[in-house]
MARLUM-69437 format. One record per residue (C-alpha): residue number from 1; residue in one letter; y, x, z. Coordinates in steps of 0.2 Angstrom, whole numbers. Example, Ala and Ser with C-alpha at 12.3 -4.5 7.8 and 13.67 -1.06 7.14 Angstrom:
<nodes>
+-----+------+-------+-------+-------+
| pos | code |     y |     x |     z |
+-----+------+-------+-------+-------+
|   1 |    A |   -22 |    62 |    39 |
|   2 |    S |    -5 |    68 |    36 |
+-----+------+-------+-------+-------+
</nodes>
This chain:
<nodes>
+-----+------+-------+-------+-------+
| pos | code |     y |     x |     z |
+-----+------+-------+-------+-------+
|   1 |    M |  -381 |   217 |   231 |
|   2 |    P |  -387 |   200 |   239 |
|   3 |    P |  -377 |   194 |   254 |
|   4 |    I |  -386 |   197 |   270 |
|   5 |    V |  -385 |   191 |   288 |
|   6 |    I |  -388 |   201 |   304 |
|   7 |    T |  -386 |   195 |   323 |
|   8 |    A |  -373 |   204 |   333 |
|   9 |    S |  -385 |   213 |   344 |
|  10 |    E |  -396 |   219 |   330 |
|  11 |    A |  -381 |   225 |   320 |
|  12 |    H |  -375 |   235 |   335 |
|  13 |    R |  -392 |   243 |   338 |
|  14 |    L |  -395 |   246 |   319 |
|  15 |    S |  -378 |   254 |   317 |
|  16 |    A |  -382 |   266 |   332 |
|  17 |    L |  -399 |   270 |   325 |
|  18 |    A |  -392 |   274 |   308 |
|  19 |    D |  -379 |   285 |   316 |
|  20 |    S |  -392 |   294 |   327 |
|  21 |    S |  -403 |   297 |   312 |
|  22 |    M |  -390 |   304 |   300 |
|  23 |    A |  -396 |   322 |   303 |
|  24 |    V |  -414 |   319 |   301 |
|  25 |    F |  -415 |   305 |   288 |
|  26 |    P |  -399 |   306 |   279 |
|  27 |    R |  -403 |   295 |   264 |
|  28 |    V |  -411 |   281 |   273 |
|  29 |    A |  -399 |   282 |   288 |
|  30 |    Q |  -384 |   280 |   275 |
|  31 |    F |  -392 |   266 |   267 |
|  32 |    L |  -395 |   257 |   283 |
|  33 |    A |  -377 |   260 |   289 |
|  34 |    R |  -371 |   253 |   272 |
|  35 |    E |  -382 |   238 |   274 |
|  36 |    T |  -376 |   234 |   292 |
|  37 |    D |  -358 |   237 |   287 |
|  38 |    R |  -359 |   224 |   273 |
|  39 |    A |  -369 |   211 |   283 |
|  40 |    R |  -361 |   195 |   289 |
|  41 |    V |  -364 |   196 |   308 |
|  42 |    V |  -368 |   181 |   317 |
|  43 |    A |  -371 |   176 |   335 |
|  44 |    D |  -387 |   181 |   343 |
|  45 |    D |  -392 |   163 |   346 |
|  46 |    S |  -390 |   158 |   328 |
|  47 |    E |  -404 |   149 |   319 |
|  48 |    L |  -410 |   160 |   306 |
|  49 |    P |  -428 |   154 |   301 |
|  50 |    D |  -428 |   161 |   283 |
|  51 |    V |  -419 |   178 |   286 |
|  52 |    V |  -428 |   194 |   289 |
|  53 |    R |  -424 |   201 |   307 |
|  54 |    M |  -431 |   213 |   318 |
|  55 |    G |  -449 |   208 |   322 |
|  56 |    S |  -450 |   196 |   308 |
|  57 |    R |  -466 |   195 |   298 |
|  58 |    V |  -461 |   197 |   280 |
|  59 |    R |  -470 |   193 |   264 |
|  60 |    Y |  -462 |   202 |   249 |
|  61 |    R |  -466 |   206 |   231 |
|  62 |    D |  -463 |   223 |   223 |
|  63 |    D |  -455 |   218 |   207 |
|  64 |    E |  -461 |   233 |   197 |
|  65 |    T |  -480 |   232 |   202 |
|  66 |    G |  -481 |   213 |   206 |
|  67 |    D |  -490 |   219 |   223 |
|  68 |    V |  -487 |   207 |   237 |
|  69 |    R |  -486 |   214 |   254 |
|  70 |    E |  -485 |   207 |   271 |
|  71 |    V |  -477 |   217 |   285 |
|  72 |    V |  -468 |   216 |   302 |
|  73 |    L |  -451 |   224 |   302 |
|  74 |    V |  -449 |   235 |   318 |
|  75 |    Y |  -439 |   249 |   326 |
|  76 |    P |  -446 |   266 |   323 |
|  77 |    H |  -455 |   269 |   339 |
|  78 |    E |  -465 |   252 |   336 |
|  79 |    A |  -470 |   257 |   318 |
|  80 |    D |  -489 |   258 |   314 |
|  81 |    I |  -494 |   257 |   296 |
|  82 |    A |  -512 |   252 |   301 |
|  83 |    L |  -505 |   237 |   309 |
|  84 |    R |  -493 |   234 |   295 |
|  85 |    R |  -478 |   237 |   306 |
|  86 |    I |  -465 |   246 |   296 |
|  87 |    S |  -449 |   254 |   302 |
|  88 |    V |  -432 |   248 |   298 |
|  89 |    L |  -429 |   267 |   296 |
|  90 |    T |  -439 |   268 |   280 |
|  91 |    P |  -431 |   264 |   263 |
|  92 |    V |  -440 |   247 |   261 |
|  93 |    G |  -437 |   243 |   279 |
|  94 |    A |  -419 |   246 |   277 |
|  95 |    A |  -419 |   235 |   261 |
|  96 |    L |  -427 |   220 |   270 |
|  97 |    I |  -416 |   218 |   285 |
|  98 |    G |  -405 |   203 |   283 |
|  99 |    L |  -412 |   196 |   267 |
| 100 |    S |  -417 |   178 |   265 |
| 101 |    V |  -431 |   170 |   256 |
| 102 |    G |  -429 |   171 |   237 |
| 103 |    Q |  -417 |   186 |   237 |
| 104 |    T |  -420 |   202 |   228 |
| 105 |    I |  -414 |   219 |   232 |
| 106 |    D |  -414 |   236 |   224 |
| 107 |    F |  -417 |   252 |   234 |
| 108 |    Q |  -422 |   270 |   232 |
| 109 |    T |  -439 |   277 |   236 |
| 110 |    P |  -441 |   294 |   244 |
| 111 |    S |  -445 |   301 |   227 |
| 112 |    H |  -428 |   294 |   221 |
| 113 |    Q |  -435 |   280 |   210 |
| 114 |    T |  -426 |   263 |   211 |
| 115 |    R |  -437 |   249 |   216 |
| 116 |    A |  -434 |   230 |   219 |
| 117 |    V |  -442 |   218 |   231 |
| 118 |    T |  -441 |   200 |   232 |
| 119 |    I |  -443 |   190 |   249 |
| 120 |    L |  -456 |   177 |   247 |
| 121 |    A |  -458 |   171 |   265 |
| 122 |    V |  -452 |   175 |   283 |
| 123 |    K |  -459 |   170 |   299 |
| 124 |    Q |  -450 |   174 |   315 |
| 125 |    Q |  -461 |   181 |   329 |
| 126 |    S |  -460 |   173 |   346 |
+-----+------+-------+-------+-------+
</nodes>
């Protein structure tokens, strides 16, 4: 697994989200919990221009299909697929959090297939 970085406040909020979602979305909640547990936690005011954070615009490649997608990573209540705003409580959303440009991660789809994505670009939203 590639090393990941998450700010302290996001780590706290994501851990709480994973805990509160265990009964409804057990697989993705467990994955998100594992990701936040293994992350290097940094101060909220850390400069992380190339790291996927909540609210980041992320361009990534599906390494199986070669498809490139650009999305904004958001909390579940902000998700809107029509606006390409994906929830961190989806398998790909949980996989993206904390990654840096150039990193690749494997995750399981809802149909239990293993997929890999590579981060191509990250833009922090203001």
